[in-house]
N, C-alpha and C positions, 0 to 999 in steps of 0.2 A: 718405691721413687725411681724415675727413670734418669741418666744422664746421658748426653750424647755430644759429641763434637767432631768437628771435622776441620782438617788442615788442607791447604794448598800450599804444597812445598816445591822449591827447586830442586831440580836433579842434582844436589851437591852432598858430598859425604856429609857435612855439617847438619844437612836435617834429619839426619837418622837418631842421632842422640837426643835432638830435640822433642821428635815424636815419642821418644821411649819415655823422656823426662816427664813430658805431659800426661801420657798413661800412667805411669807409675805414682805422679802427684794425685791423679784422679783417685786411682785405686785407693791409694792411701788415705785421704781426705774420706771417702764413703767408708772406708773401714773394712776393706776386701783383705782377706788373708795373705800376709807376705808371699808365701810360696806360690800362690795362684798369681800375684801380681807380679812376682818375676817371671814365672813360665810365659805369661803373655807379652812380657815386654821384651824378651828375649825372641819370642816369636815375630813379634811386631819390627823389631831391628832387624831381623831376618827379612821380611818382606819388604821393608823399607830399602834396605841394600840392594835387592834385587831389582827393586823400581829404578833406584839410582843407575845401576850398573846397566840394565838390559832396557829401560823404559822408554827409549827416545828412538829417532829415526836410525833403523838399520843397526840398534844397539850400541851406537857410538854415543859416548857420554858427551853430553851437551846441558851445560848449566842453566841455560836459559829455557828448556823444556822444564815440565813439571808434574808431580804427581799428586794424587790426593790421598789423605789418610781418613776413617771415618771409625770411630769408635763408639758404640753404645753399651752402656750399662744399664739392663734391665731386668729388674726382678732378680732372679736367680743366675742369669748368664749375661757374658759379657761378648761381643760380636765385634771385631774388626775387620775391616776391608779396607785393600790398598790397592788402589787402580793406576795404571799409567796410560799414557800415549804411546807407545811404542810398539813394534810390531806385532806384539802378543806371543802368545806360546804356539808352537808350531802343530798342525792338526794331527799329527801323527808322532808321539814320542817314542824313542829308542826305550828298549829295557833299562830301567833304573840300575845304575851301577849301586854297590853298596856305598854307603857314606865313604870309607875310609879308601876306595877304588877312585872316586869321582875326583876330578879337578873342578868341576862346577856342579851345583844341584844339591849340594849339603844342605843348604838353606831351606828347601823345601823338604828335605827328611827331618829337619830340626821341628819345622812349622808343623807337620804331621804328628810328632813324637808329642810335642807339647800341647796341643789343642785336642777338643773332643769331637768336633767334627771342622774338615777343612774342605773348602772347595776352590780348585784352580781352574780358570778359563780363560776366555776372551770376552771382551765386552761387545757389543754389537758396534759394527763399524771398525774399529781398532782400538787395540791395547790390551793390556793382560788386568785380569782381575784376580787377586788371593783373597780369599775370605776365609776366617775361622772362628769358631766360638769354643766358650769353655765355661762351664759349670761355676759359679762363684761358691768359695767359702769366706765365711766371713770372721772377723775378728770379735770376742764376747763383747767389747765394747763399740761396736762398730754403728756411728750415728746413723747410717741410711741403709742398715741392715734390711734386706727383703722381709716381708712379713708373709 
């Protein structure tokens, strides 16, 4: 069975826990292992927080701007994509500092640690795209377990 949903959210801090709770509820209902659900929800929170902070004109917070979260649970994999309409990532990134040294950028490091496959880039035209996926593990009593 496949489940997917998409949210169009305002760039406000209150939108981050909303997206996280929807993902956790979906995975709990489907029967995904709680450890996998937690990892994905934390990665989603980091991606949403980045969109809220950096996803608008010149990176300035603007609650009238929006971002989109799309989640797919399909078979044995969950894929999540967060897109915004900000300036996007710079074409050449400086070397990554370690998470403890960084003032910013720890969220992307966390996403890379929590997910199995991560893509970070820019969408055509304008805006950033952070997508990541993880192989799902299921509870023994999972109602929607992949066959």
